[in-house]
RODO-460578 format. One record per residue (C-alpha): x, z, y; residue in one letter. Coordinates in steps of 0.05 Angstrom, whole numbers, padded with zeros to 5 digits, always signed. Example, Ala and Ser with C-alpha at 12.3 -4.5 7.8 and 13.67 -1.06 7.14 Angstrom:
% residues 2
+00246+00156-00090A +00273+00143-00021S 
This chain:
% residues 325
+00000+00000+00000M +00020-00008+00073K +00039+00055+00110A +00083+00085+00164I +00141+00125+00138S +00208+00155+00158Y +00268+00168+00114S +00306+00213+00162R +00291+00257+00222Y +00295+00225+00290G +00257+00193+00347G +00200+00143+00343P +00250+00089+00322E +00256+00120+00252V +00183+00102+00238L +00177+00041+00193E +00116-00001+00175Y +00116-00029+00104G +00101-00018+00031E +00103+00051+00000V +00081+00076-00068G +00007+00084-00081D -00017+00156-00080P -00037+00190-00145K -00105+00223-00146V -00103+00294-00174G -00162+00326-00209P -00184+00364-00146D -00172+00307-00097A -00205+00242-00076V -00174+00176-00056L -00194+00160+00015V -00189+00091+00044K -00166+00106+00114V -00203+00080+00174R -00168+00121+00228A -00116+00176+00235A -00105+00217+00298A -00037+00233+00327V -00020+00305+00341N +00042+00337+00374P +00060+00368+00307V +00070+00298+00279D +00128+00281+00324W +00155+00352+00319K +00157+00344+00243C +00189+00275+00251R +00244+00304+00294E +00258+00361+00246G +00233+00419+00288Y +00192+00446+00230L +00247+00438+00178D +00251+00513+00169G +00178+00516+00150M +00161+00451+00115L +00205+00417+00063E +00210+00342+00073P +00205+00296+00013V +00232+00230+00040F +00205+00180+00054P +00153+00219+00093V +00086+00188+00111V +00066+00225+00175P -00003+00247+00196G -00052+00303+00178W -00117+00279+00210D -00160+00226+00176V -00227+00193+00174S -00247+00144+00121G -00287+00128+00058V -00280+00158-00011V -00262+00104-00062V -00243+00146-00122Q -00258+00219-00137P -00213+00261-00181G -00237+00280-00249V -00258+00351-00227S -00291+00331-00162V -00365+00341-00153T -00367+00349-00077E -00358+00276-00060F -00374+00208-00090A -00352+00137-00079V -00376+00111-00012G -00380+00179+00022D -00352+00179+00093E -00305+00238+00104V -00258+00271+00153I -00199+00314+00135G -00142+00358+00158Y -00098+00336+00100V -00040+00385+00107R +00001+00406+00047E +00059+00456+00046D +00111+00402+00048F +00120+00336+00085L +00110+00272+00046S +00040+00245+00034R +00008+00237+00102G -00050+00198+00132T -00016+00141+00169F -00030+00095+00111A -00082+00050+00079E -00099+00105+00029Y -00089+00179+00023V -00102+00226-00035A -00137+00285-00002A -00151+00352-00036P -00225+00369-00029V -00205+00435+00004R -00183+00393+00064T -00246+00351+00072L -00315+00351+00102A -00369+00298+00112R -00358+00254+00172K -00408+00268+00229P -00455+00209+00233R -00456+00213+00309T -00381+00199+00315L -00344+00134+00305S -00287+00134+00255F -00238+00136+00313E -00272+00196+00345E -00281+00231+00278A -00206+00224+00263A -00191+00265+00325G -00235+00323+00304L -00202+00359+00244P -00136+00389+00268L -00153+00398+00341A -00224+00420+00326G -00205+00468+00271L -00151+00498+00316T -00201+00511+00371A -00255+00535+00323Y -00211+00583+00284Q -00176+00613+00346V -00240+00623+00387L -00285+00647+00331I -00239+00681+00281K -00179+00704+00321V -00206+00718+00390L -00278+00729+00370Q -00306+00703+00435V -00374+00733+00455K -00431+00710+00499R -00420+00727+00572G -00344+00732+00568E -00296+00693+00612T -00246+00650+00574V -00183+00618+00603L -00162+00556+00565I -00096+00521+00580H -00090+00445+00578A -00165+00441+00577A -00165+00365+00579A -00120+00358+00518G -00139+00349+00445G -00146+00422+00427V -00165+00445+00497G -00222+00397+00507S -00255+00417+00442I -00242+00491+00456A -00279+00485+00523V -00340+00458+00487Q -00339+00510+00432I -00330+00568+00481A -00388+00543+00522R -00430+00537+00459H -00413+00610+00445L -00442+00628+00513G -00376+00641+00549A -00355+00621+00618R -00294+00576+00615V -00237+00567+00664I -00190+00511+00644G -00122+00490+00670T -00114+00415+00679A -00081+00364+00725S -00124+00345+00785E -00139+00277+00755G -00172+00311+00695N -00216+00360+00734H -00279+00317+00730D -00268+00310+00655F -00262+00386+00647V -00325+00396+00688R -00362+00346+00644S -00345+00391+00584L -00373+00452+00619G -00308+00483+00645G -00285+00504+00714E -00219+00468+00726P -00157+00497+00761V -00090+00463+00773I -00034+00492+00731Y +00035+00507+00759G +00057+00551+00817A +00001+00594+00844G -00040+00590+00780L -00052+00665+00778A -00081+00665+00848D -00127+00607+00832R -00153+00639+00769V -00162+00706+00805R -00202+00669+00858G -00252+00651+00804L -00247+00715+00762A -00224+00772+00808P -00227+00823+00751E -00188+00779+00704G -00208+00741+00642V -00232+00771+00577D -00197+00719+00534V -00137+00673+00544A -00123+00615+00497F -00053+00587+00507D -00039+00517+00481T +00024+00505+00522V +00071+00565+00518G +00124+00586+00568G +00099+00596+00639D +00027+00586+00618A +00033+00643+00567L +00067+00690+00616R +00014+00675+00669A -00041+00690+00619S -00014+00760+00604V -00022+00780+00677N -00092+00750+00682L -00124+00790+00626L -00177+00841+00644A -00176+00910+00613A -00181+00902+00537E -00170+00827+00545G -00148+00787+00485R -00094+00734+00481L -00074+00681+00430A -00025+00623+00430S -00016+00563+00385I +00047+00542+00422A +00092+00602+00433D +00109+00658+00384P +00131+00701+00443D +00057+00718+00449V +00070+00770+00395L +00114+00809+00444G +00055+00812+00492Y +00008+00842+00440G -00027+00776+00427G -00038+00733+00365R +00003+00673+00344Y -00042+00625+00306S -00030+00566+00260W -00090+00525+00239V -00109+00526+00165R -00144+00473+00123P -00212+00502+00109D -00268+00458+00082A -00324+00506+00104E -00297+00513+00175D -00288+00437+00179L -00359+00425+00156Q -00386+00474+00207R -00345+00437+00260L -00372+00370+00236A -00443+00399+00240D -00430+00419+00313L -00408+00348+00327A -00470+00320+00294E -00513+00367+00336Q -00481+00341+00399G -00446+00407+00414V -00376+00378+00406V -00351+00309+00425S -00283+00277+00418V -00252+00236+00474H -00207+00181+00448V -00159+00159+00503S -00120+00105+00466D -00120+00070+00399T -00063+00033+00364F -00062-00008+00300P -00024+00024+00243L +00037-00020+00252E +00044+00007+00323R +00044+00080+00304A +00112+00089+00337A +00081+00071+00404D +00026+00122+00391A +00078+00175+00377H +00115+00158+00441R +00052+00163+00483L +00033+00229+00451N +00102+00257+00462Q +00095+00246+00537E +00046+00304+00535G -00005+00279+00585R -00060+00256+00538T -00133+00265+00555R -00167+00280+00488G -00137+00244+00429K -00093+00184+00411I -00115+00150+00347V -00083+00100+00298V -00131+00052+00264T -00125+00018+00197V -00153-00052+00192E -00205-00065+00138W -00217-00132+00109E -00282-00172+00114T -00350-00138+00117E -00363-00161+00045A -00298-00128+00022E -00316-00065+00059Q -00383-00064+00023A -00347-00072-00044D -00302-00013-00026E -00362+00031-00011Q -00397+00009-00074A -00337+00028-00116G -00305-00040-00128A -00240-00017-00097T -00191-00063-00132G -00142-00005-00123Y 
């Protein structure tokens, strides 16, 4: 099958488009024909070796953890999904090798949920990692309650934009940091935007004089330090970007694959509570360009890589089970 892969750590130039071995479908997995795969900052951090102390690479590595697509072969023990089912997944394993930037991916059922019918495949691909991160931090880690004030950093980004929507759904007031050009976007999600950078604390205090009940840091560094001083009494703090949060009495959180959480998130999307903004799409063979753009760090919403399907008749055959795989 065609895929993007890399055989050594490095910049976007190490990504190669070409043939790799077909994935094997384990008993508790399904073979997904990929329609789209979202790009996340962790993808290029893995590619450059920053997570080498945590995740063992098995070269060549196919990058990507987010996926949307169609089931074309269930494993022998799988009862949750059938051929033709449209699914989304946060397909992360405990090593780097078999990612989603490919024509097919073998996905354990513990990583999958049914694709929201209200989202396109491109939008749906942007939901799993970013959405699960926001969902698990706000609901499980920070336990946001109705009537609380929540500060969300990088509120126009992939995680931040979904976090704003979930926090608002929980009944919270949301203040979100964003560049001035993204303020209308943050407002459209239900947040109150403030410019990040020098003077941030004063701007947030102008909106919340008593401080915020919850701060969700997705940036680290100065944003984390500013958050500490903006917490109200008994305020709660979590970061997905900076382990120094532990020294401030906060929680450092890493998103986990969880089929039940992912299905709840998909249900919220289907109910119109959560939407996914796709800023740019690239064909699979241009995944390196998608990585470069994501690495610039100014993305509104999500960047998505798409996998070209054949004719409509061939797509119908795939969904009917005539995969030819």
